VEXDREN-2710 file (C-alpha; in Angstrom, 1 decimal):
% VEXDREN-2710
k/r/px/py/pz
1/MET/11.9/65.8/-0.1
2/SER/11.7/69.7/-0.3
3/GLY/10.4/71.6/2.7
4/ALA/6.9/73.2/2.8
5/VAL/7.2/76.8/1.9
6/TYR/4.9/79.3/4.0
7/ASP/4.9/83.1/3.7
8/PRO/5.2/84.4/7.3
9/GLY/3.5/87.4/6.2
10/ALA/0.5/85.4/5.4
11/LEU/0.0/84.5/9.2
12/ASN/-2.0/87.7/9.5
13/HIS/-4.9/86.6/11.7
14/ARG/-4.8/86.9/15.5
15/LEU/-6.3/83.7/16.8
16/ARG/-7.0/82.4/20.3
17/LEU/-5.9/78.8/20.8
18/GLN/-8.2/77.1/23.2
19/GLN/-8.1/73.7/25.0
20/LYS/-11.1/71.8/26.0
21/LEU/-11.7/71.1/29.7
22/GLU/-14.3/68.7/30.7
23/THR/-15.3/68.4/34.3
24/SER/-17.8/66.2/36.3
25/ASP/-21.2/67.7/36.9
26/GLY/-21.7/65.8/40.1
27/CYS/-24.6/63.8/38.4
28/GLY/-22.6/61.3/36.3
29/GLY/-22.4/63.8/33.2
30/LEU/-19.6/66.1/32.0
31/THR/-19.5/69.8/31.7
32/THR/-17.5/71.2/28.8
33/ALA/-15.7/74.6/29.0
34/TRP/-13.0/76.1/26.8
35/GLN/-9.7/77.8/28.2
36/ASP/-7.6/80.0/26.3
37/VAL/-4.0/78.7/26.0
38/ALA/-2.4/81.3/23.9
39/ALA/-2.9/84.1/21.3
40/VAL/-1.1/83.1/18.1
41/TRP/-0.7/84.5/14.4
42/GLY/-1.9/82.3/11.8
43/GLY/-3.1/82.1/8.2
44/VAL/-6.6/80.8/7.4
45/ILE/-6.8/78.9/4.2
46/PRO/-10.4/78.1/3.1
47/SER/-11.0/74.8/1.4
48/ASN/-13.8/72.4/0.8
49/PRO/-17.1/73.8/2.1
50/GLN/-19.9/71.2/2.4
51/SER/-23.6/71.2/3.1
52/SER/-25.6/68.3/4.4
53/ALA/-29.2/67.8/5.6
54/VAL/-29.6/67.0/9.4
55/ALA/-33.0/66.7/11.0
56/GLN/-34.4/68.3/7.7
57/GLN/-32.2/71.3/8.1
58/ASN/-29.3/72.2/6.0
59/GLN/-25.9/72.3/8.1
60/GLU/-23.0/74.1/6.6
61/ILE/-19.5/72.7/7.4
62/ALA/-16.5/74.5/6.2
63/GLN/-13.1/72.7/6.0
64/ASN/-10.1/75.1/6.6
65/GLN/-6.3/75.0/6.9
66/ILE/-4.8/77.0/9.6
67/VAL/-1.1/77.6/9.5
68/ILE/0.6/78.7/12.7
69/ARG/4.3/78.8/13.9
70/PHE/5.5/75.4/15.4
71/ARG/4.1/74.8/19.0
72/GLU/4.6/71.6/20.9
73/ASP/1.2/71.6/22.8
74/VAL/-1.2/72.0/19.9
75/GLY/-3.5/68.8/19.5
76/SER/-6.6/67.6/17.8
77/GLY/-9.8/68.5/19.8
78/TRP/-8.6/72.0/20.6
79/ARG/-9.9/74.9/18.6
80/PHE/-9.1/78.3/17.3
81/VAL/-11.3/81.2/17.7
82/LEU/-11.4/84.2/15.3
83/ASN/-13.8/86.9/16.4
84/ASP/-17.1/85.0/16.4
85/ARG/-15.8/82.1/14.3
86/GLN/-14.8/78.7/15.9
87/PHE/-12.5/76.3/14.1
88/GLU/-12.3/72.8/15.7
89/ILE/-8.8/71.2/15.0
90/LYS/-9.1/67.8/13.4
91/THR/-5.5/67.1/12.6
92/VAL/-2.1/68.7/13.2
93/HIS/1.0/68.0/11.4
94/ASP/4.5/69.5/10.8
95/PRO/4.7/69.5/7.0
96/ASP/8.5/69.4/6.7
97/GLU/9.4/68.0/10.2
98/ARG/11.6/71.0/10.7
99/ARG/9.6/72.4/13.6
100/ARG/8.9/75.8/11.8
101/TYR/5.2/75.6/11.1
102/LEU/2.1/73.5/12.0
103/VAL/-0.7/73.0/9.6
104/CYS/-4.0/72.2/11.3
105/GLN/-6.9/70.8/9.3
106/THR/-10.0/72.3/11.0
107/GLN/-13.7/72.2/10.7
108/GLU/-16.0/75.2/11.2
109/GLN/-19.8/75.0/11.7
110/GLY/-22.0/77.2/9.7
111/ARG/-22.2/80.8/11.1
END
């Protein structure tokens, strides 16, 4: 199987990688906060925008691929932040298993 080829020059967006932190609110519920883990360079590849009706309102969802250099600690449920945009990570995989790049399938809610 040939290795996936990504242009390192295409990793031209400075993204904040964030991890979700959930803490007890003292009343039986959870409080969610986001903590910056790292600032990384990544390529954002738009794909497959969708629109659906929720509570009689259109909700736009954009699916994107974000490619970054390989990291051990990235997981689904984390997110990338680019300016005012938030990309929730759905899946993470190493396309050629050579520990060079990570391809993250993400979902961005309508802005």
